[in-house]
C-alpha positions as CSV (number, residue, x, y, z in Angstrom):
1,M,0.0,0.0,0.0
2,I,2.8,2.4,1.0
3,M,4.8,1.5,-2.1
4,N,1.8,2.2,-4.4
5,F,1.3,5.5,-2.7
6,R,4.9,6.5,-3.3
7,Y,4.8,5.7,-7.0
8,W,1.4,7.6,-7.3
9,L,3.1,10.5,-5.6
10,V,6.0,10.4,-8.0
11,A,3.6,10.3,-11.0
12,L,1.7,13.3,-9.6
13,L,4.9,15.2,-9.2
14,C,6.0,14.4,-12.7
15,L,2.7,15.8,-14.0
16,V,3.0,18.9,-11.8
17,F,6.6,19.6,-12.9
18,S,6.3,18.4,-16.5
19,G,6.9,21.9,-17.7
20,C,10.3,21.8,-16.0
21,A,11.6,19.0,-18.3
22,S,10.9,21.0,-21.4
23,T,12.5,24.2,-20.1
24,P,15.8,24.8,-21.9
25,A,18.9,24.7,-19.8
26,V,21.9,27.0,-20.2
27,L,25.5,25.7,-20.2
28,K,27.3,27.6,-17.4
29,Y,31.1,27.4,-17.0
30,D,31.7,29.7,-14.0
31,L,30.4,27.4,-11.3
32,D,32.8,28.5,-8.7
33,E,32.4,32.2,-9.5
34,M,36.1,32.7,-9.9
35,A,36.1,33.8,-13.6
36,G,38.4,36.7,-14.1
37,V,41.6,35.3,-12.6
38,V,44.4,36.0,-15.0
39,W,47.9,34.8,-15.8
40,P,50.5,36.3,-15.4
41,A,49.3,38.2,-12.4
42,S,49.6,42.0,-12.1
43,P,51.7,44.1,-12.8
44,E,52.5,41.9,-15.8
45,V,50.2,42.1,-18.9
46,A,47.5,39.4,-18.6
47,R,47.6,36.8,-21.4
48,Y,45.1,34.3,-20.1
49,Q,41.9,34.5,-18.1
50,Y,40.1,31.8,-16.2
51,V,36.6,31.1,-17.7
52,G,35.4,28.2,-15.6
53,Q,35.1,24.5,-15.7
54,L,33.1,21.6,-17.0
55,T,32.2,18.8,-14.5
56,G,28.9,17.3,-15.6
57,E,25.2,17.8,-15.3
58,E,25.6,20.7,-12.8
59,N,26.9,22.8,-15.6
60,F,23.4,23.0,-17.1
61,I,21.4,25.6,-15.3
62,H,17.7,26.3,-16.0
63,S,17.0,29.9,-17.0
64,S,14.1,30.4,-14.5
65,D,14.8,30.4,-10.8
66,D,11.3,29.2,-10.2
67,V,11.8,26.3,-12.5
68,S,15.1,25.5,-10.8
69,I,13.5,25.4,-7.4
70,G,10.7,23.2,-8.7
71,R,13.2,20.8,-10.2
72,K,15.1,20.7,-7.0
73,V,11.9,19.9,-5.0
74,F,11.0,17.3,-7.6
75,E,14.4,15.6,-7.6
76,W,14.5,15.6,-3.8
77,V,11.1,13.9,-3.4
78,V,11.9,11.4,-6.2
79,G,15.2,10.6,-4.4
80,I,13.3,9.8,-1.2
81,M,10.7,7.8,-3.0
82,V,12.7,5.7,-5.4
83,G,16.3,6.0,-4.2
84,D,19.1,8.5,-4.5
85,E,20.1,9.1,-8.2
86,R,23.5,10.8,-8.4
87,P,24.1,13.3,-11.1
88,T,26.3,12.5,-14.1
89,V,29.8,13.8,-13.7
90,L,33.2,13.5,-15.3
91,Q,35.4,10.9,-13.6
92,R,38.8,10.8,-15.3
93,P,38.7,12.9,-18.5
94,Q,41.5,12.4,-20.9
95,S,41.1,14.5,-24.1
96,G,38.6,16.3,-26.1
97,T,37.6,18.6,-28.9
98,V,35.0,21.3,-29.8
99,D,32.8,21.3,-32.9
100,R,31.8,24.3,-35.0
101,D,28.5,24.7,-33.0
102,G,30.3,24.8,-29.7
103,R,29.6,21.3,-28.4
104,V,32.5,20.0,-26.2
105,Y,33.4,16.3,-26.6
106,V,35.3,14.7,-23.7
107,T,36.7,11.2,-23.4
108,D,36.6,9.6,-20.0
109,V,38.6,6.4,-19.3
110,S,36.9,5.7,-15.9
111,R,33.4,6.0,-17.2
112,A,34.5,4.4,-20.5
113,A,32.5,6.9,-22.5
114,L,32.4,10.0,-24.5
115,Y,30.7,13.0,-22.8
116,V,29.0,15.6,-25.0
117,F,28.4,19.0,-23.4
118,D,25.7,20.3,-25.8
119,G,25.2,24.0,-24.9
120,Q,23.0,24.6,-28.0
121,N,20.4,22.1,-26.8
122,G,21.0,22.5,-23.1
123,R,21.9,18.9,-22.2
124,L,24.7,16.5,-21.4
125,D,24.9,13.3,-23.5
126,V,27.0,10.3,-22.5
127,W,27.9,7.9,-25.4
128,E,29.1,4.5,-24.2
129,M,28.7,2.2,-27.2
130,A,31.6,1.5,-29.7
131,G,29.7,-1.0,-31.7
132,E,26.7,-3.3,-31.6
133,A,26.7,-4.8,-28.1
134,L,30.3,-3.5,-27.7
135,R,31.1,-0.8,-25.1
136,F,34.1,1.6,-25.1
137,K,36.9,0.4,-22.8
138,T,39.5,3.1,-22.8
139,P,38.5,6.0,-25.1
140,I,41.2,8.7,-25.4
141,G,41.7,10.6,-28.6
142,V,38.7,12.2,-30.4
143,V,38.2,14.4,-33.5
144,V,35.0,15.8,-35.1
145,I,34.6,15.9,-38.9
146,D,32.1,18.4,-40.2
147,K,31.2,17.4,-43.7
148,I,30.1,19.6,-46.6
149,D,26.6,18.2,-46.6
150,G,26.1,19.4,-43.0
151,E,26.5,15.9,-41.5
152,R,29.0,15.3,-38.7
153,E,31.1,12.3,-37.8
154,I,33.0,11.8,-34.6
155,L,36.0,9.5,-34.4
156,V,37.2,8.1,-31.1
157,V,40.4,6.1,-30.4
158,D,40.0,3.3,-27.9
159,A,43.3,2.1,-26.5
160,D,42.1,-1.3,-25.2
161,L,39.8,-2.0,-28.2
162,K,42.8,-1.2,-30.4
163,R,40.7,0.7,-33.0
164,V,39.3,4.0,-34.2
165,V,35.5,4.0,-33.8
166,R,33.3,6.0,-36.1
167,L,30.1,7.6,-34.6
168,D,27.3,9.6,-36.2
169,Q,26.2,13.0,-34.7
170,Q,23.8,11.2,-32.4
171,G,26.5,8.9,-31.1
172,K,25.4,5.8,-33.0
173,P,28.4,3.6,-34.0
174,L,29.0,3.4,-37.8
175,G,32.0,1.1,-37.9
176,H,35.7,1.2,-37.0
177,F,39.2,0.8,-38.5
178,G,42.8,0.1,-37.5
179,S,42.2,-3.0,-35.3
180,D,44.5,-5.1,-37.6
181,V,47.5,-2.8,-37.2
182,L,47.2,-0.8,-34.0
183,N,48.8,-2.0,-30.8
184,R,47.7,0.6,-28.2
185,P,46.4,3.7,-29.9
186,T,45.9,6.9,-27.9
187,G,46.2,10.2,-29.6
188,L,44.3,11.2,-32.8
189,A,44.6,14.2,-35.2
190,R,43.3,15.1,-38.6
191,D,44.6,17.1,-41.5
192,P,41.5,19.1,-42.7
193,Q,43.0,19.6,-46.1
194,S,43.8,16.0,-47.1
195,G,41.4,14.3,-44.6
196,Q,44.3,12.1,-43.5
197,L,44.1,10.8,-39.9
198,Y,47.1,10.4,-37.6
199,V,47.0,7.9,-34.8
200,A,49.6,7.7,-32.0
201,D,50.3,4.0,-31.4
202,T,51.9,4.2,-28.0
203,H,53.0,0.6,-27.8
204,G,54.0,0.5,-31.4
205,H,56.2,3.6,-30.8
206,D,55.1,5.2,-34.0
207,I,52.4,7.4,-35.7
208,K,50.2,5.5,-38.2
209,V,48.6,7.6,-41.0
210,F,45.2,6.5,-42.4
211,S,43.2,7.8,-45.3
212,A,39.8,9.3,-44.6
213,D,38.3,5.8,-45.4
214,G,40.5,4.2,-42.7
215,L,43.2,2.6,-45.0
216,L,46.7,2.6,-43.6
217,L,48.8,4.8,-45.8
218,K,52.2,5.0,-44.0
219,T,53.9,5.0,-40.7
220,I,56.0,7.8,-39.1
221,G,58.7,6.2,-37.0
222,V,60.5,2.8,-37.2
223,G,58.1,0.9,-34.9
224,A,60.6,0.5,-32.1
225,R,61.8,2.7,-29.3
226,G,64.4,5.3,-30.2
227,E,65.6,8.8,-29.6
228,G,66.4,9.9,-33.1
229,D,64.5,12.6,-35.0
230,G,62.2,10.1,-36.6
231,Q,61.9,7.9,-33.6
232,F,59.6,7.8,-30.6
233,N,59.3,6.3,-27.1
234,S,55.6,5.9,-26.3
235,P,54.0,8.8,-28.1
236,T,50.6,9.7,-26.7
237,H,48.9,12.9,-27.7
238,L,48.7,14.7,-31.1
239,T,47.4,17.8,-32.7
240,F,47.4,19.2,-36.3
241,A,47.8,22.9,-36.9
242,A,48.8,25.1,-39.8
243,G,49.9,22.2,-41.9
244,Q,52.0,20.5,-39.2
245,L,51.7,17.5,-37.0
246,Y,52.6,17.9,-33.3
247,V,53.5,14.8,-31.4
248,T,54.0,14.4,-27.6
249,D,56.9,11.9,-27.5
250,T,56.1,11.2,-23.8
251,L,58.9,8.9,-22.6
252,N,61.5,10.9,-24.6
253,S,60.3,14.0,-22.7
254,R,59.8,16.2,-25.7
255,V,57.4,17.4,-28.4
256,K,58.2,16.7,-32.1
257,I,56.9,18.6,-35.1
258,F,56.5,17.1,-38.6
259,T,55.1,18.2,-41.9
260,A,51.8,16.7,-43.1
261,E,53.9,14.2,-45.1
262,G,55.8,13.0,-42.0
263,E,59.1,14.9,-42.5
264,F,60.8,15.9,-39.3
265,V,60.8,19.7,-38.7
266,R,62.1,20.2,-35.1
267,A,61.7,19.1,-31.5
268,F,61.9,20.7,-28.1
269,G,61.7,19.7,-24.4
270,R,63.9,17.8,-22.0
271,R,63.9,15.8,-18.8
272,G,64.6,17.9,-15.7
273,L,63.5,19.2,-12.3
274,F,62.5,22.7,-13.2
275,V,59.3,24.3,-14.3
276,G,59.4,24.2,-18.1
277,D,61.0,20.8,-18.3
278,L,59.0,17.9,-19.7
279,P,59.5,14.8,-17.6
280,R,56.0,13.5,-18.5
281,P,54.4,15.5,-21.3
282,K,50.9,14.5,-22.3
283,G,48.4,16.8,-24.2
284,V,49.5,19.2,-26.9
285,A,47.6,22.0,-28.7
286,V,48.3,25.1,-30.8
287,D,46.4,28.4,-30.9
288,K,45.9,30.8,-33.8
289,D,49.1,32.7,-33.0
290,G,51.2,29.6,-33.1
291,N,51.6,29.3,-29.3
292,I,52.1,25.7,-28.3
293,Y,50.4,24.3,-25.1
294,V,51.8,21.2,-23.5
295,V,50.4,19.5,-20.4
296,E,53.2,18.4,-18.1
297,S,51.5,15.8,-16.0
298,Y,54.3,15.0,-13.6
299,Y,54.4,18.5,-12.2
300,D,50.8,19.3,-12.8
301,H,51.4,22.3,-15.2
302,L,50.1,23.7,-18.5
303,L,53.2,25.1,-20.2
304,V,53.0,27.7,-22.9
305,F,55.7,27.8,-25.5
306,N,56.3,29.9,-28.6
307,G,56.5,28.3,-32.1
308,E,60.2,27.7,-31.6
309,G,59.7,25.8,-28.4
310,N,60.8,28.5,-25.9
311,L,58.9,28.7,-22.7
312,L,56.7,31.7,-22.4
313,L,54.5,31.0,-19.3
314,P,53.8,28.2,-16.8
315,I,50.2,27.8,-15.4
316,G,49.5,25.4,-12.7
317,G,50.9,23.5,-9.7
318,S,49.4,20.6,-7.8
319,G,46.0,21.1,-6.2
320,S,42.3,21.5,-7.0
321,G,42.0,25.3,-6.9
322,V,41.8,27.7,-9.8
323,G,44.9,27.4,-11.8
324,Q,45.9,24.1,-10.2
325,F,45.8,20.6,-11.6
326,Y,46.1,17.0,-10.5
327,L,47.6,14.6,-13.1
328,P,46.2,16.6,-16.1
329,A,46.1,14.8,-19.5
330,G,44.8,16.4,-22.7
331,V,44.6,19.9,-23.9
332,W,42.8,21.5,-26.9
333,T,41.6,24.8,-28.3
334,D,38.5,26.2,-30.1
335,H,37.8,28.9,-32.6
336,H,37.1,31.4,-29.7
337,D,40.7,31.2,-28.6
338,R,39.8,29.1,-25.5
339,I,42.1,26.5,-24.1
340,Y,40.6,23.4,-22.5
341,V,42.6,21.3,-20.1
342,A,41.5,17.8,-19.0
343,D,42.3,17.9,-15.3
344,S,42.0,14.2,-15.0
345,F,42.2,13.4,-11.3
346,N,40.2,16.5,-10.4
347,G,37.4,15.2,-12.7
348,R,37.0,18.4,-14.6
349,I,37.8,20.4,-17.8
350,V,39.4,23.7,-17.0
351,I,38.7,26.5,-19.5
352,L,41.0,29.5,-20.1
353,Q,40.6,32.4,-22.5
354,Y,43.6,33.4,-24.5
355,L,43.7,37.2,-24.5
356,G,46.3,37.6,-27.2
357,G,49.4,39.7,-27.3
358,A,53.1,39.0,-27.9
């Protein structure tokens, strides 16, 4: 009798607050109300400003305070009636990208899924399937392909599945490639001009280059550990910018730059104990001015270098506060000059605004 009453009450509340479900939500970054913090600090000229962070469902705020209160009451009562349902949050984000409509895609190795922060439609989607009856295991690299016909395709590298998975814009698996040649793929980048796809094969110690159709075209590197210009030791993250491929050669403690054809251009970075050294580099990204961003996971820093590999600015330090990181992983940029850092063990994406300047 009591159980029937509870479910009738839940049904009644659903009817009363049915308008809440249809009320659009707004994607809000500044949850901690700390936006405006800048680097470097005064009296230096500010180059970067803290925008906020992405953590999960709590980033989506309903525009009406009354609706928000109604939803909170509804969720509280439902929690009492049918059990506490925890909000969806990031667990261990690894990498990400942003599409032309502003959707932020984040891979999460703990949840084994791709999170989609869809500000345009006011919702958070979590895509867990890599194929029919096959779930993601360790998704890391991700790129979005915006096609001429308006359709969109999302590619996700899964290290344990040893493949690149194709998804449509609703997250439905379309197929995969690379499972016959990849050992443990991690990073993923795309040349928008040729459509070629670059995959960092960490255990293969090389970069495998695929056509847009997923056919292996060539390999950058000799397929064995090495320290030479064309060799790698466990490469992880990639990015492609201004016709060049940037590779984080993680266990060689450096970043390498190649032409789109795979010819070595230059490298920078070294092992060391000082801020600016790269004992364990992970994510790499490049902005419109050619500044290079490298996540240094060992010392919990985001390091900013110029195009020649000279250190411009360190941001970070160990912790969970604004401007601090805990084992960060990936980094990427968008067309608004924002920089996104996957602060992995803090379970968040930290967002900075590049303010420009020399």
